[in-house]
N, C-alpha and C positions, 0 to 999 in steps of 0.2 A: 866321306867327310873331308872338307877342305882343311888342310893342315895349316898350322901357324906359319910355317915357312912359306907356303904358297901365298898367304895373305900379306906377308911382309913384302914379297915380290910384287904383289898387286899394287901396293902403294906406289912403288916406283914406276909402275906401268903408266901412271897419269902423265908422266913427262916424256914417254917414249913416242916416237913418230907413228903416225897413223899408217895402216895398211891401205892399199889402193885397190879398188875394184877393177876388174879386167875391162869392163865396158862402162865408162862413166855415163853414157847416154841411157843405158838400160842395165843397171847393175844387177848382179845376182845376189839375192838375199839368202845366205846360207842358214839353214834351220837345223839345229842339232836336236835330235829326239831319241827316245828310247822305246819306241812302239814297234811291236813285232807280231802280236797275236791278231786274229782275224778282225775283231772289232776296231782295234787300233789302226790297222792298215786302211780299213774302209773309211774311218774318220779322217785319217791323214789325207786320203785322196779327195775328200770333200773340201778340206782346207786348200789343197793345191788348186782345185777347180775354182773355188770362191775367191782366191787371191791372185788370179791371173790379171796381169796389168801391162799396159804399154810402157809403164814407168820402170818396171823391174820384173825379174823372174825369181821364182822360189826354188831353191836347191836343197832338198832335204838330205841329211846325213845321219845314219843310224849309229848310235853309240850305246852300248849296253848300259842299263840303268845303274849297275854297280860301278861303272867307270865314268858315267856322265859328268858328275860334278868335278871330279879330278881333271878330266879332259878339258872341259870348258874353262876351268880356273887356270890351267896351264896355258891355254890359248890366250886368255886375257893377259896373263902375266908376261907373255912373250911378245905381246903387241900385235897379234893378228886374231883378234876376237871374232867370233861369228856374229852375224847381224842379229840373229834370233836364237834363243836356246830354251828348250824345256827346262823347268826348274821346279822347286818345291818350296812351300811356305816354311818358315821357321827361322832360326837364328842366323843361318848362313846367308839367307836372302837379306835380312836386316843389316848384317855386317858389311855385305857387299855394297849396299846402299850408302852406309856410313862412310865407306872408303872412297866413294865417288866413282866407282868403276861401272855403274849402271846409269842408263838414261832415266831421268825422272819422267813419269807419265802424268804429272799433275795437270799440265796444260791440256793434254788429250782428254783427261778425265773430266775437266771442266767443260770442254767443247761437246763431249758426248753425254754429259750429265750423269756420270757414273753414280753419284750419290743418290740419285732418284731411281735409277733403273736396275742397279745391281744389288743383290742381297747384302745386308749390312755385315754379316759375319765374314763373307768373302772379301769385302772391302777391307775389313780389319786385318785379314791375313796377308794382304799385299801392301799394307801401309806401315810406315815406321817413321816416327819423328815428323809427322805431317807430310810425308812424301809417299806417292805410289811408286813402287819399284817393279811391279810385274803386271802382266795382263792375264786375268783369269779367263778360263774358257768353259768350265763346267764344274759340276759337283758330282764326285764319285761317292758311292756308298759302299763301305767295306764290310759291314756286318750283315750281309744278306745270307739267308739260308735257302739253298736250292734243293727242291724236294723231288725225288723220283716217285711220281704218282703211281706207277705200276707196282712198286714194292709196297707202298702204303695201302693201296687198294687190296692187294693180295693178302696182306696181313691184317686187314680191317682196322687200320690205325689212322689217326690224324697227326699231322706234324706237331711237335711239342711247342708250347708257348712259353714254358719255363724250363730251367735245367732240371728241376725235380721231375717234371713230366718226361724229359729226355731219359733220365736215369731209370724210369719205370719201363719204358719201351725198348731201350737199347739192348738188354739181354735177349729179348725175343727176336729182335732184328738180327743180332749176331748169331743166335742159334739157328736161324733160318738160312744162314750162309751169306749174309750181306754185311757190308761194313756199315755200322750205325752212323758214323760221322767221319768225314774225310776233310783234311786240310792239306794245303801244299807243304811239301817238305823243305821249308825255308824258315829262317829265323823270323821273318816278317809275318808269316802265317801262324806260327806258334804264338807270337805276341798278339796277333789279332784274336785268337781264341781266348787268351787271358784277358784282353781288353773287354771282350763281350761279357765275360764272367764278372769282371769288376763293375761294369756298368749295370749288370743285373742285380748287383748287391749294394749299390750305392746310388746317390743322386749324381747328375752331371756336374754339379758344383763341386761335390766331393772328389769326383774323378779328376776334374781339372786341377784341384788343389794337389792331388797326388802327382799329376804330371809336372806340376811346377814346384813340387817338393815343399808344400806349405802346410802339411798336416802336422799336428802335434805327435809326439811319440806314441801316446795312447791311441789316437785316431789311426795313425799309420799301422801300428802293430795289429790293431783290430781288423782293419780292412784287408791287410795282407794275409792274415790268418784265415779269414773267411774265404777269400778268393782262392788261395792255394789248397785249402782243404777240399773245396768243391772241384778244383782242377784235378786233384788227386783221384777223385771219384769218376770224373769224366774221362780221364786219360786212357784207361784200359779199352775204351770203346772208340778210340780215335785211330784212324789209319792215315799215314803220310806217304802216299804212293809215289809222288813225284814232285819235283820243283817246277815242272813244266805245266802250264795251264792247259795246253792242248792235250797232253797225256792224261791229265786229270779229267778233262771233259770226255775223253774217250771211255774211260772207266765208268763214268757216270752214265754215258749213253749206252753202255753195255749192261746196265742194270746191276752193277757191282756195288754201288754206293747208294744208300738210302737218303743221306743228307750230305750236302757239300757246303761248307762254310767258306765263303770267299766274297769278293766284290761283285758289283753289278756287271763288270766286264765279262763274266762267265756266260751271261745270257746269249751273247752273239756267238760264242764258241759252240754252245749247245745247238743253237739254231743252224749254224753252219754244218753241223753233223746230221741235220735233218730232223731234229726234235722240235716239236711244236709246243710253244708255251700255252699252258692251260690244258694240255692233253698228256704229253709224255712227261712234262715237268712243270713245276710251279715254283713260286717264291714266297717267302715270308721273311720276317726279321729274325735275327738270332734269338735263342731263348732268353726271355727276360728283357729284351730290347725293343719291346713293342712300339714305344714312342720316341725312340732314339735313333739317330742316323750318325754312325761313326764315319766321318767323311774326310775327303781329301780333294784337292782340285788340281787339274792340269793348269800349270802356269807357264807363261813365256816371259823371259827377261830379254832386255835389249842392251847389251854391253856398250859402253863408250869405247873409245879407241878404235873406231871403225869409220872409214871414210864415207860410208853410206849415210846420207842424211836421215835423221829421225822422221822428217816430214814425208820422205818417200816410204819409209816403213809404215808410217801412220796411214797414209792414203792407200797403200797397196795391201797391207796386212791387218792392221789393227781395226780400222773402220769396218771392213767386211765381217770380221769375226764377231764383233759386238752386235751385228745386225740380227734381228729376230729370225730372219730366213735361215741364215747360216747356223745360228744357235740351235734351231730345231733340227736341221739336217745332220749337223755334227753329233748332237746328243742322241738322236735316234740311232745313228750308226754305232756310237760308242757305248750305248747302254746307260748313259749317265743322265744328269738333270741339268737343264739350262741355268745359267747364273742370273738371268733376268727375272725380275719380280713378277711380271704380269703376263707371262707367256701362257697361252691356252694349252692345257695338258691333254685335251681330248685326243690329239693325234698320237699320244704316247700309249704304250701298253700298260697293263694293270700293275706291273712291278714298278715302273717309273711313277705311275700315279700314286702308288702306295708311299713311295719315298717323298714325293711332292707334298702329300697330305701331312706327313710327319714334319717336314721342314717348315710348314706354315705355323706349326704350334710353337709357343714360346719356349725358349731354352731346350731345344730338341737336337741341336747340332753338337756333337762331341768330337773334338779333333783327335786324330791318331797321336799316340805318344811320339811318333816319328816327327811330328810337327812341334814338339815341345820346345819352348824357348830356352830350356835348360839343357845344354849339351851333356853335362855331367850326369844328370838324371837319366837321360836317354841311354847313355853308355852303360850305366849301372844296371838298368832294367833289362836292356838287350842282352848283355853278357850273362846276367844271372839266370834269366829265363832260358837262354840257350843251354846253360849248364844244367838246369833242372831237367831238360829233355834228354840231353846227350849222356849225362852221368847219373841219371835216375836219383837225383836228390829228393829227399822227403820234403813235404810241405813245411815241417818244422825247421829243417835246415835252411830252406830258402827264406822263410820269414825272418829267422834270426839274422841271416847275412844281409838281406835287403834293409831291414830296419836299422841295423848298425851302420851300413854304408850310407843310406839316405840321410839319416840324422846327422852323420858326421860332416856332410857337405851343405847343410842348411845355413 
């Protein structure tokens, strides 16, 4: 998270001298990213190939996702910002736009007709006060359930469509020596599990009100009580093997895990290990999330205070990425969904087509709480859910604490 101190420094950045590119004739566009797993590297290579230009070169630099925002913010604050950086929707993006440290993409959006070709919810995520501050490239689906078909065939079971169904089959799966449900051993994955449970027990509108802390005391207490009571029942059947997606994929490939709750990026990892979609593994949505896509997007920002012209970045990087050809290639590699409204999905597999069919339905996209416009709410939820897992708090203790804390900051 960007600190107040950093943003104060960012304000003064606006009057600092620009940094200079080494070769003004063919400048290097430094691209900061946090991609490291198989699907991400494959997708990055597609971007590199698609954005080759005689006007510039693209120079990717990996920064771990936990350090990305701080690193880029410090670079901007000290007057040598990267030309391009991966970023995330939410309050920090909006604040950076307000402070004037990002290039507005409004003119480019008009030239490329973003309003007509890009999905409305994605446009909403990248705009603030009438300005577009980021370039979206895809839609990731976080609430996907990856199914080990061998285990389910062996036990003569079908994947659960609801959490009630999961609780019925989980004891038998566990007794047979398998992990009923696996999630990554990170705060983000624990929150993902809770997110899917909340969505299974409420409407998307209610879920959004929770994320923005707009529920009444009665509504909040009721929803939290339901969700944590159910999480208490699910928790004994959950294994958190590793924080590493590759390690998680290997356990799944070794038939140790019946169900793996994670994002669509898992598909490429499993295929990289030799598993065939529709044969060794399959996909569905998280229990109770049939018509809901808990989503996030890969975004790029283009900081000011850089000598490289936005026109060069537009021609060399932005235009190719928005093209249908690159959208298809990139998202096929990444496991995600294109941001363009009218792309033909026949070239995509059944998992991508499943998500695309959901997205077409009204009110089907639910943002992750990590994209909440309320930083305080995000912090309270993240720390409390972490406490729940690490210190074995009861559902009643969590509900009491969360209700008190969230009502206090309304």
